[in-house]
ROSEPA-907902 format. One record per residue: residue number from 0; residue in one letter; chain; x, y, z negated of N, C-alpha, C, O in turn. Coordinates in steps of 0.1 Angstrom, whole numbers. Each point is the difference from the previous one (the first is absolute). Last residue first. Layout:
<sites>
   pos   code   unit    n_xx    n_yy    n_zz   ca_xx   ca_yy   ca_zz    c_xx    c_yy    c_zz    o_xx    o_yy    o_zz
   NUM      A      A       X       Y       Z       X       Y       Z       X       Y       Z       X       Y       Z
...
</sites>
This chain:
<sites>
   pos   code   unit    n_xx    n_yy    n_zz   ca_xx   ca_yy   ca_zz    c_xx    c_yy    c_zz    o_xx    o_yy    o_zz
   170      R      A     457     884    1141      -9      10       7       6       3      13      -6       8       7
   169      G      A      22     -39     -46      -6      -5      12      -8      10       8      -7      -4       9
   168      F      A      30       7     -54       9       0      11      -6      -4      13       7       0      10
   167      P      A     -27       0     -56       2      14       6       8       0      13      -1       9       7
   166      W      A     -34     -46     -32      14       2       2       2      13       7      -7       3      10
   165      W      A     -36     -19     -22       8       0     -12      15       2       2       7       2      -9
   164      K      A     -50      19      37       8     -12      -1       9       0     -12       3      11      -5
   163      K      A     -49      16      29      10      -1     -11       6     -14       1      -6     -10       1
   162      H      A     -29      23      28      11       8       2      11      -1     -10      12       3       3
   161      K      A     -53     -28      -5       6      -3      13      13       9       2       9      -5       7
   160      K      A     -36      10     -46       8     -12      -1       7      -3      14      11      -5       0
   159      Q      A     -42      41      -4      13       3      -7       9     -12       0      12       1       1
   158      P      A     -57      -5      15       9       8       9      13       3      -6      10       0       7
   157      S      A     -40     -26     -35       5      -7      12       7       9      10      10      -5       6
   156      E      A     -31      19     -48      14      -4       0       4      -7      13      12       0       3
   155      Q      A     -57      16      -9       9      11      -2      15      -5       0       8       8       6
   154      R      A     -42     -40      -2      -1       9      11      10      12      -1       6       4      10
   153      N      A     -10     -36     -45       6      -6      11       0      10      12      10       0       8
   152      D      A     -32      12     -47      15       1      -2       7      -6      12      10       5       5
   151      E      A     -57      -9      -6       4      14       1      15       2      -1       6       7       8
   150      T      A     -24     -49     -16      -1       3      14       4      14       3       6       3      10
   149      T      A      -5     -18     -55      10      -7       8      -2       4      15      11       1       7
   148      E      A     -42      15     -37      13       6      -3      10      -6       9       9       6       6
   147      K      A     -52     -24      -4       0      13       5      14       6      -2       5       6      10
   146      P      A     -13     -49     -29       1       0      15       0      14       6       8       2      10
   145      L      A     -12      -5     -58      13      -5       5       0      -1      16      10       5       5
   144      I      A     -50       9     -30      11      10      -1      13      -6       7       6       8       8
   143      D      A     -46     -34     -12      -3      12       8      12       9       1       3       5      10
   142      A      A       0     -43     -37      -2      -5      14      -2      12       9       5       1      11
   141      R      A      -4       6     -57      13      -3       5       0      -4      14       8       4       8
   140      K      A     -49       3     -30       7      13       2      14      -3       5       5       8       9
   139      I      A     -31     -45     -19      -5       7      12       7      13       2       3       3      12
   138      D      A       9     -29     -49       4      -7      12      -5       8      12       7       1      10
   137      Q      A     -21      14     -52      15       3       2       4      -7      13       8       6       8
   136      T      A     -51     -14     -22       1      14       4      15       3       3       3       8       9
   135      P      A     -14     -51     -26      -5       2      13       2      15       5       3       2      12
   134      S      A      11     -13     -58       8      -6      11      -6       2      14       8       2       9
   133      N      A     -29      13     -52      11       8       6       7      -6      12       4       7       9
   132      L      A     -39     -31     -33      -5      13       5      10       8       7      -2       6      10
   131      S      A      14     -46     -31      -8      -3      12      -6      12       5      -3       1      12
   130      K      A      28       3     -51       9      -4      11      -8      -3      13       3       4      11
   129      L      A     -26       4     -52       7      12       5       8      -2      12       1       7      10
   128      A      A     -20     -44     -31     -11       8       6       6      13       6      -3       4      11
   127      K      A      31     -32     -36      -3      -6      13     -10       8       7       1       2      12
   126      I      A       9      12     -55      12       2       9      -3      -6      14       3       6      10
   125      E      A     -34     -14     -44      -1      14       4      12       3      10      -2       7       9
   124      S      A       1     -49     -29     -11       1      10      -1      14       4      -3       3      12
   123      K      A      34     -11     -45       4      -7      13     -11       2      10       3       2      12
   122      Y      A     -12      13     -55      10       9       7       4      -6      13       2       7      10
   121      E      A     -30     -33     -38      -7      12       6      10       9       7      -4       4      11
   120      A      A      22     -41     -33      -8      -4      11      -7      11       6      -1       1      13
   119      L      A      24       9     -52       9      -3      11      -7      -5      12       4       4      11
   118      M      A     -29       2     -50       4      13       6      10      -2      11      -1       7      10
   117      K      A     -12     -46     -33     -12       6       7       4      13       7      -3       3      11
   116      K      A      35     -22     -40      -2      -9      12     -11       6       9       1       1      12
   115      D      A       6      18     -54      10       4       9      -1      -8      13       2       6      11
   114      Q      A     -32     -17     -45      -3      13       5      11       5      10      -3       5      11
   113      L      A      10     -45     -34     -11      -2       9      -3      14       7      -3       0      12
   112      A      A      34       0     -47       6      -6      12     -11      -2      11       3       2      12
   111      L      A     -16      14     -54       7      10       7       6      -6      13       1       7      10
   110      Q      A     -23     -36     -39     -10       9       6       8      11       9      -5       3      11
   109      Q      A      31     -33     -37      -6      -7      12     -11       9       7       0       0      12
   108      Q      A      20      16     -52      10      -1      11      -6      -7      12       3       5      11
   107      Q      A     -29      -3     -49       1      13       6      10       0      11      -2       6      11
   106      D      A      -3     -45     -36     -12       3       8       1      13       7      -4       2      12
   105      L      A      38     -13     -42       1      -9      12     -12       3       9       1       1      12
   104      L      A      -1      20     -54      10       6       9       1      -8      13       2       6      11
   103      I      A     -29     -24     -44      -6      12       5       9       7      10      -4       4      10
   102      Q      A      20     -42     -33     -10      -4      10      -7      13       6      -2       0      12
   101      T      A      33       6     -47       7      -5      12     -10      -3      11       2       3      11
   100      Q      A     -19       8     -53       5      12       6       8      -4      13      -2       7      10
    99      K      A     -15     -42     -37     -11       8       6       5      12       8      -4       3      11
    98      Q      A      36     -28     -35      -5      -8      11     -12       8       7       0       0      12
    97      V      A      17      17     -52      10       1      10      -5      -7      13       2       6      11
    96      E      A     -28     -12     -49      -1      14       5      10       2      11      -4       7      10
    95      L      A       7     -48     -31     -13       1       8      -2      14       5      -4       2      12
    94      L      A      40      -9     -41       3      -6      13     -13       0       9       2       2      12
    93      S      A      -7      13     -56       9       9       7       3      -5      14       1       7      10
    92      K      A     -25     -35     -39      -8      11       4       8      10       8      -5       5      10
    91      I      A      28     -41     -29      -9      -5      11      -8      12       5      -2       1      12
    90      Q      A      28       7     -50       9      -2      12      -9      -4      12       2       5      11
    89      G      A     -23      -3     -53       4      13       5       8       0      13      -2       8       9
    88      D      A      -8     -49     -30     -12       6       6       3      14       5      -5       4      11
    87      K      A      39     -25     -35      -2      -6      14     -12       6       7       0       2      12
    86      E      A       8      11     -56      10       6       8      -2      -6      14       1       8      10
    85      K      A     -28     -26     -42      -4      14       3      10       7       9      -4       7       9
    84      M      A      14     -50     -25     -11      -1      10      -4      14       3      -4       3      12
    83      S      A      36      -7     -45       6      -3      13     -11      -1      11       2       4      11
    82      E      A     -16       2     -55       8      12       4       6      -2      14      -1       8       9
    81      L      A     -21     -44     -30      -9      10       4       7      12       5      -5       6      10
    80      I      A      32     -39     -28      -6      -5      12     -10      10       5      -1       3      12
    79      D      A      20       6     -53      10       1      11      -6      -4      13       3       6      10
    78      L      A     -29     -12     -48       1      14       3      10       2      12      -2       8       8
    77      Y      A      -3     -51     -25     -11       4       8       0      14       3      -4       4      12
    76      V      A      38     -20     -39       1      -6      13     -11       4       9       1       4      11
    75      D      A      -3       9     -56      10       8       7       2      -5      14       2       7      10
    74      Y      A     -29     -32     -39      -7      13       4      10       9       8      -4       6      10
    73      D      A      21     -46     -27      -9      -2      10      -7      12       5      -2       2      12
    72      V      A      29       2     -49       8      -2      12      -9      -3      12       2       5      11
    71      V      A     -23      -1     -52       6      13       4       8      -1      13      -1       8       9
    70      R      A     -15     -47     -30     -11       7       6       5      14       5      -4       4      11
    69      N      A      35     -29     -35      -3      -7      13     -11       7       7       1       2      12
    68      E      A       8      11     -56      11       5      10      -2      -6      13       2       7      10
    67      T      A     -31     -22     -43      -3      14       3      11       6      10      -4       7       9
    66      K      A       9     -52     -25     -11       1       9      -3      15       4      -3       3      11
    65      S      A      53     -14     -25     -12      -3      -6     -12       2      10       3       5      11
    64      T      A      49     -21       1      -9      12      -2     -13      -4      -6      -5     -11       1
    63      S      A      41     -19      12       5       9     -10      -8      13      -2       4       9      -7
    62      S      A     -17     -47      37       7      -6     -12       4      10     -10      -1      -2     -12
    61      K      A     -21       9      56      -9      -1     -12       8      -4     -12      -5       1     -11
    60      D      A      25       2      55      -5      13      -4      -8       0     -13       0      10      -7
    59      N      A      42     -42      17     -14       0       4      -6      13      -5       4       5     -11
    58      E      A      48     -12      27      -9       0     -12     -14      -1       5      -3       5      11
    57      I      A      36      -8      21       7      -6     -11      -9       0     -12       1     -10      -8
    56      G      A      -9      28      53      -5     -13      -3       7      -7     -12      -2     -12      -3
    55      M      A       6      57      25       9     -10       5      -5     -14      -3       5     -10       5
    54      L      A     -30      47     -19       0       0      14      10     -10       6      -2      -5      11
    53      V      A       0      10     -58     -12      -5       5       0      -1      15      -5     -10       6
    52      K      A      41      31     -27       0     -14      -2     -12      -7       5       0     -11       6
    51      I      A       2      58      -5       9      -6      10       1     -15      -1      -1      -7      10
    50      N      A     -25      31     -42      -6       1      13       9      -6      11      -5      -7       9
    49      H      A      23       9     -53     -11      -9       1      -7       0      13      -2     -11       6
    48      V      A      34      44     -15       7     -13       1     -11     -11       2       2     -10       8
    47      D      A     -18      52     -17       6       0      13       6     -14       3      -2      -6      10
    46      K      A     -13      16     -54     -12      -3       9       5      -1      15      -5      -8       7
    45      H      A      37      19     -41      -5     -14      -2     -11      -3      10      -1     -11       6
    44      N      A      32      49      12      -4      -3     -14      -6     -14       0       1      -7      10
    43      L      A      36      34      23     -11     -10      -1      -3      -2     -15       8      -4      -8
    42      I      A      15      41      44       0      -4     -14     -12      -8      -3     -11       4       1
    41      Y      A      40      11      46     -12      -4      -6       3      -4     -15      10      -7      -3
    40      K      A      19      43      33      -1     -14      -6     -14      -2      -5      -6       9      -6
    39      N      A      26      32      25      -1     -10      11      -2     -14      -5      -1      -9       7
    38      G      A     -14      49     -38      10       2      10      -2      -9      12     -11      -1       6
    37      E      A     -16     -16     -39       8      11      -5      12       2       9       9      -8       1
    36      K      A     -61     -17       2      13       2       5       7      11      -8      -7      11      -2
    35      N      A     -36     -49      -6       5      13       1      14       1       4       8     -10      -1
    34      P      A     -44     -29      17       8       4     -12       5      15       2       0       5      11
    33      M      A     -46     -28       9      13       4       4       8       4     -13      -5       8      -8
    32      K      A     -43     -21      14      10      -9      -7      14       4       2       9      -7      -4
    31      S      A     -47      29      25      -2       1     -14      10      -8      -9       2       3     -11
    30      T      A      -2      -5      59       5      13      -5      -2       2     -15       8       7      -6
    29      S      A      -1     -57      26     -10      11       2       5      13      -6       9       0      -9
    28      L      A      26     -38      26      -9       3     -12      -9      12       5       3       8       8
    27      K      A      33     -26      19     -13      -6       1     -10       3     -10     -12      -2       1
    26      A      A      58      17      -2      -7       7      11     -14      -6       2      -8       7       6
    25      I      A      36     -26     -39      -5      13      -4      -7       7      11     -10       6      -2
    24      I      A      31     -46      12     -12      -3      -8      -5      13      -5     -13       2       0
    23      Q      A      53       0      24     -11      -4       9     -13      -2      -8     -11       3       5
    22      Q      A      50       6     -29      -5      12       7     -11      -4      10     -10       8       1
    21      I      A      31     -43     -23      -7       8     -10      -6      12       7     -12       4      -3
    20      R      A      41     -29      28     -13      -8      -2      -9       8      -9     -12       1       1
    19      Q      A      56      15       6      -9       3      11     -13      -7      -1     -11       5       4
    18      K      A      45     -13     -35      -6      13      -2     -10       3      11     -11       6      -2
    17      S      A      20     -58      -8       8      12       4      -8      13      -3     -12       0      -2
    16      V      A       7     -45     -29      -3       4      14       8      12       3       7       6      -8
    15      G      A     -13     -29     -36       9      -7       9      -3       2      15       1      -9       8
    14      L      A     -19      29     -52      -8     -10       8       8      -8       9      -5     -10       5
    13      E      A      26      43     -32      -8      -8      -9      -8     -11       7      -1     -11      -4
    12      E      A      26      43      29       9      -9      -7      -8     -10      -9       3     -12      -1
    11      A      A     -27      47      22       4     -10      10      10     -10      -6      -1     -12       3
    10      L      A     -13      48     -30     -11     -10       2       4     -10      10      -3     -12      -1
     9      E      A      33      46      -7      -1      -8     -12     -11     -10       2       1     -12      -4
     8      R      A       5      43      38      11      -9      -1      -1      -9     -12       2     -12       2
     7      I      A     -33      47       4      -3     -11      10      12     -10      -1      -3     -12       1
     6      T      A      -6      37     -46       2       5      14      -2     -12       9      -2     -12      -4
     5      K      A     -20      22     -46      10      -7       8       1       6      13      -9       8       5
     4      L      A     -14      -2     -59       2       5      13      12      -7       7      10      -3      -6
     3      N      A     -24      -7     -40     -12       0       8       2       4      15      -8      -4       8
     2      E      A      44       3     -41      -5     -13       2     -12      -1       9      -2      -9       8
     1      S      A      37      49       0      -7      -6     -12      -6     -13       3       0      -5      12
     0      M      A      45      21      12     -14       4       0      -6      -6     -13       5      -9      -6
</sites>
């Protein structure tokens, strides 16, 4: 590679750390400081190497940058923080909307359950009222009908029962 561009392996060998450690440091970098990728490999320029070294604590942030670059970096950091805060605010707003909708649905469900309970109690009371109205008349009718039928049946069947026997050989 050229003098200015390095891979993760080359930087790891130079610093005496593992490639995984360099990858962890890159993952911690802000989006504005992320190095470029060509294919599956990171290509690190001088600024990327500096950012990684600063995050590792090897270089001081102010030692190799001028005041104007440092201000730009600080400005980028503030922009990144503001951007992440806006994203978080958006997420919080969407979660609050979901919470409100869930609360509304829960309230509706509870109201429906209460209505069902009231209707069930009304139906039970109506059924009891209907049973109390129907049961005395049915009992009276059965009492009137059953004794008459049984006495009439007994009168008609009694002469026939005396003559009929269940065995045929006894006559």
